[in-house]
Structures are given as C-alpha cells and as structure tokens.
C-alpha positions as CSV (number, residue, x, y, z in Angstrom):
1,M,123.3,158.7,119.3
2,N,125.4,156.7,121.7
3,L,125.5,153.2,120.1
4,P,125.4,150.4,122.7
5,A,128.0,148.3,120.9
6,A,130.6,151.1,120.8
7,A,131.8,150.7,124.3
8,G,132.2,147.0,123.9
9,L,134.7,147.5,121.1
10,G,136.8,150.0,123.0
11,L,136.3,152.7,120.4
12,P,135.1,156.2,120.8
13,A,131.4,156.3,120.0
14,G,131.8,159.1,117.5
15,L,134.3,157.1,115.5
16,F,132.1,154.0,115.6
17,E,129.1,155.9,114.4
18,A,131.1,157.6,111.6
19,A,132.2,154.2,110.4
20,L,128.7,152.9,110.3
21,A,127.4,156.0,108.6
22,H,129.8,155.6,105.7
23,A,129.3,151.9,105.3
24,Y,128.3,150.7,101.9
25,N,125.9,148.1,103.2
26,A,122.7,149.0,105.0
27,I,123.0,148.5,108.8
28,V,120.2,148.4,111.4
29,L,120.4,147.9,115.1
30,T,117.4,146.8,117.1
31,D,116.8,146.0,120.8
32,A,116.4,142.4,121.9
33,D,112.7,142.6,122.9
34,L,111.1,139.5,121.3
35,G,107.7,140.1,122.7
36,P,104.5,140.5,120.7
37,G,105.4,144.0,119.5
38,G,108.8,142.8,118.2
39,C,112.2,144.3,118.3
40,K,112.4,148.1,117.9
41,I,114.9,149.9,115.8
42,V,117.4,152.0,117.8
43,Y,119.8,152.9,115.0
44,C,120.0,152.7,111.2
45,N,122.7,154.1,108.9
46,P,122.1,156.3,105.8
47,A,122.5,153.3,103.5
48,F,119.6,151.6,105.3
49,C,117.5,154.8,104.8
50,R,118.3,155.0,101.1
51,M,117.4,151.4,100.7
52,T,114.0,151.6,102.4
53,G,113.0,155.2,101.5
54,Y,112.4,156.0,105.2
55,S,114.3,158.7,107.2
56,A,116.1,157.7,110.4
57,A,113.5,159.6,112.4
58,E,110.7,157.6,110.8
59,L,112.4,154.3,111.5
60,I,113.7,154.8,115.1
61,G,111.3,153.2,117.5
62,Q,109.6,151.2,114.8
63,T,109.8,147.5,114.4
64,P,111.3,146.2,111.1
65,R,107.8,144.8,110.4
66,I,107.2,148.2,108.9
67,L,109.1,146.9,105.9
68,Q,107.1,143.7,105.5
69,G,104.1,143.1,103.2
70,P,102.0,140.5,101.4
71,L,105.0,139.2,99.4
72,T,107.3,138.8,102.4
73,D,107.8,135.1,102.9
74,P,106.4,134.1,106.4
75,A,108.6,131.0,106.5
76,V,111.7,133.2,106.3
77,L,110.4,135.4,109.1
78,Q,109.6,132.4,111.3
79,R,113.1,131.1,110.8
80,L,114.5,134.5,111.7
81,R,112.4,134.6,114.9
82,G,113.6,131.1,115.8
83,C,117.3,132.1,115.4
84,L,116.8,135.3,117.4
85,A,115.1,133.4,120.2
86,A,117.9,130.9,120.4
87,G,120.6,133.6,120.3
88,R,121.9,132.4,117.0
89,G,122.9,134.4,113.9
90,F,120.6,134.4,110.9
91,E,121.1,134.6,107.1
92,G,118.2,135.0,104.7
93,R,116.5,136.6,101.7
94,A,113.1,138.1,101.5
95,I,110.9,140.7,99.7
96,N,110.5,143.9,101.6
97,Y,108.6,147.1,101.0
98,R,109.9,150.6,100.7
99,K,108.1,153.7,102.1
100,G,106.4,154.3,98.8
101,G,105.1,150.7,98.6
102,S,107.5,149.4,96.0
103,T,109.2,146.1,96.6
104,Y,112.8,145.1,96.8
105,H,114.7,141.9,97.4
106,V,116.9,142.0,100.4
107,E,119.6,139.7,101.7
108,W,120.7,140.1,105.2
109,K,122.7,138.7,108.1
110,T,121.6,139.3,111.7
111,S,123.8,138.7,114.8
112,P,123.1,139.0,118.5
113,V,125.0,141.6,120.5
114,Y,126.0,140.5,124.0
115,N,126.8,142.5,127.1
116,D,129.5,141.7,129.6
117,L,127.2,139.3,131.4
118,G,126.6,137.3,128.3
119,Q,123.1,138.6,127.8
120,V,121.7,139.5,124.4
121,T,120.9,143.2,124.5
122,H,120.6,144.0,120.8
123,H,120.6,142.5,117.3
124,I,122.6,144.0,114.5
125,S,121.7,143.4,110.9
126,I,123.7,144.0,107.8
127,Q,121.6,144.1,104.7
128,H,122.0,144.4,100.9
129,D,119.5,145.2,98.2
130,I,119.9,142.3,95.7
131,T,117.0,143.3,93.4
132,Q,119.3,144.2,90.4
133,L,121.4,141.1,91.0
134,L,118.3,138.8,90.9
135,Q,117.0,140.6,87.8
136,A,120.3,140.1,86.0
137,Q,120.3,136.4,87.0
138,E,116.8,136.1,85.6
139,M,117.7,137.8,82.4
140,Q,120.8,135.6,82.1
141,A,118.6,132.5,82.5
142,L,116.1,133.8,80.0
143,L,118.8,134.5,77.4
144,G,120.2,131.0,78.0
145,M,116.9,129.5,77.3
146,A,116.4,131.6,74.3
147,L,119.8,130.6,72.8
148,D,119.1,127.0,73.6
149,A,115.8,127.2,71.8
150,A,117.2,129.0,68.8
151,P,117.4,127.0,65.5
152,S,120.8,128.3,64.7
153,S,123.9,126.8,66.2
154,V,125.7,129.1,68.7
155,L,129.1,128.6,70.2
156,I,130.8,131.0,72.6
157,T,134.4,130.8,73.7
158,D,136.7,132.8,76.0
159,A,139.6,134.9,74.8
160,Q,141.8,131.8,74.6
161,Q,139.1,130.1,72.3
162,R,138.0,127.6,74.9
163,V,134.3,126.8,74.7
164,M,132.2,128.3,77.4
165,Y,128.7,127.6,75.9
166,A,127.2,125.5,73.1
167,N,123.5,125.4,72.5
168,R,121.2,122.5,71.7
169,A,121.3,123.2,67.9
170,F,125.0,122.9,67.9
171,A,124.9,119.6,69.7
172,E,122.3,118.2,67.2
173,L,124.4,119.3,64.3
174,S,127.9,118.4,65.5
175,G,127.1,115.4,67.7
176,Y,129.1,117.0,70.6
177,T,127.3,117.6,73.9
178,Q,128.2,120.5,76.1
179,A,130.0,118.0,78.4
180,D,132.1,117.0,75.4
181,I,133.1,120.4,74.3
182,L,133.3,122.7,77.3
183,G,136.8,123.9,77.9
184,Q,137.9,122.5,74.5
185,K,139.0,124.5,71.5
186,P,136.5,124.2,68.6
187,G,139.2,124.6,66.0
188,Q,140.7,121.3,67.2
189,L,137.4,119.4,67.6
190,L,135.7,120.6,64.4
191,H,138.9,120.7,62.3
192,S,138.2,119.0,59.0
193,G,141.6,119.4,57.3
194,M,139.8,121.1,54.4
195,H,141.0,124.6,55.1
196,G,144.6,125.9,54.6
197,A,146.7,128.3,56.5
198,D,145.4,131.3,54.4
199,F,141.9,130.5,55.5
200,Y,142.7,130.8,59.2
201,Q,145.0,133.8,58.7
202,S,142.0,135.6,57.0
203,L,139.9,134.6,60.0
204,R,142.4,136.0,62.5
205,S,143.0,139.2,60.5
206,S,139.2,139.9,60.3
207,L,138.7,139.5,64.1
208,E,141.8,141.7,64.9
209,R,140.3,144.5,62.7
210,G,137.0,144.2,64.6
211,Q,135.2,142.7,61.7
212,T,132.9,139.7,61.6
213,F,134.3,136.8,59.7
214,K,131.6,135.1,57.6
215,T,132.2,132.3,55.1
216,V,131.4,128.6,54.4
217,F,133.2,126.3,56.8
218,T,133.7,122.6,56.4
219,N,133.5,121.1,59.9
220,R,133.8,117.6,61.3
221,R,131.2,116.0,63.5
222,K,131.9,113.8,66.5
223,D,131.4,110.7,64.3
224,G,133.9,111.9,61.8
225,S,131.5,112.9,59.0
226,L,132.0,116.3,57.4
227,Y,129.4,119.0,56.7
228,H,129.3,122.5,55.1
229,C,127.9,125.5,57.0
230,E,127.8,129.2,56.5
231,Q,129.4,130.3,59.7
232,S,130.1,133.7,61.2
233,V,132.6,134.5,63.9
234,A,132.7,137.8,65.8
235,A,134.8,139.1,68.8
236,L,133.2,140.6,71.9
237,R,135.3,143.3,73.4
238,D,135.5,145.1,76.7
239,A,135.6,148.9,77.2
240,A,139.4,148.9,76.5
241,G,138.8,147.2,73.1
242,Q,140.3,143.9,74.2
243,A,138.6,140.7,72.9
244,T,137.1,138.9,75.8
245,H,135.0,136.3,74.0
246,Y,134.3,134.9,70.5
247,V,130.8,134.0,69.2
248,S,130.2,131.7,66.3
249,V,126.8,131.3,64.7
250,W,125.6,129.2,61.8
251,P,122.0,128.9,60.5
252,P,120.2,125.6,60.4
253,T,121.1,124.9,56.8
254,W,124.0,122.5,56.1
255,A,125.1,119.8,53.7
256,T,126.7,116.5,54.6
257,L,129.8,115.5,52.6
C-alpha cells in the first residue's frame, strides 16, 4: 500500500511501510471524512491487528467504531470528535472491543496529517493496550489497602534501609505517621539503645545469608516510650540475588516498658 504520509516525509514508501510494520505500538491511519459514517481505516500495522484481533483485510475500509461497544465511554469519543473537527491532536483512554468480543483498555494519541496546502487529509493514531498496566495498578492499590488494614505492623524499606512504606498499624504502635518516617532509616528513629553491636551484627548476617531474622526487639516510640515486640525482618531480592528491599513485620502484641 502506498501510504499518503510517505511522500511528505521524503522517504521511499517501502521503507516507511516497513518501519510502521515493525513498530511496537499499534498504528492506524484513517481518512479525514468526519461525516455521519465516520473516518475510514486506510492502513493499520500488524501490532494494531494483534491488539484488536482483526486482520488488516477486515479493518481496511471500516470505521474505528467497529472497536467500540457498550463500555466505550461516549464522553471520550465526543472529545475525540471535537479535536478532529478542530484539527487538533487528541490523547485519551477508553475501553475497546476485540474481534471476539473481549474488552481491552487502550490509550492512544491521534494527530492530523496535512497536505502541502495545509488541509487535513488523514488522521494517524498511535495506540497501546494498557489492560495489564491498569490491572497491575489495581492490584497494587488492593495490596496497599490490605496492608493498611492488617493488624500487624508492616514497614518496607529500600536497599539503603530508607522507609518506603509504613502501614496504619505501625503508625498506631510507634506514633510515627508515614509523613514522619518516609525516607528515614527505622534503625535511627526506633533505636532504643537496648541492643548491642552483636545484636545488629546477627541481624545483618542473617539477611546476608538469605534468612529471615526474627527476635524480640525493644523499640522507641515517637514520644520516647519503649516497647517490646517480636519482629521479623526479611530481604526481598531481584533475579540476580541482590537485596532490593527489606520488610519488617511485627504482630499486634507488644508490651510497654
């Protein structure tokens, strides 16, 4: 197919098509007919076909409305039509439908393509299936809510032992809010002075061996009072075996000194 945009770039059409065909993102090119029937697809790359489940032959000549369904947000489509009518670019997200009827979340950017006379002749859209990304974000939010609702205190640090997360139970026990402790080192904030060098050497040695360190800690609250807790500390490691984070957990049983 001789793509309309190729000549404008000064590139051989074959090279231009090859570049689009090997692009990671889904790319679709439509005409600029904004009439009742809608813009028609004149080109789509293999990534777009994989994303939608349709072959190029099934898509060419169709309007992108073939991908829409009951869950496609009409407000997003109205905003898209407004941008196209004004000759502006568009960015948005929506739920689309594959050939088999399954849904996917798509994020896309659409831009007008102009000829030498400054007239819009086509629209090019670069799209990305973000279904897995949104699912991962939802799972992350769910896990965060679960940790925050847990009765046990949970503290997560990075490899440099700077706090990245502290749940509600930790705040209630220690008196430190997340704002107080984020970026801080718990060994300094909670340090009670009741443990000697051998205690911390044993902690480091256990973590270096890949073992969970579990014992009774004496920690200091924000108000200065001390408390005992049975605390466990474990390292989280990447595929190369390097410690990337540390997780500390202690159950909701403690004693004030």
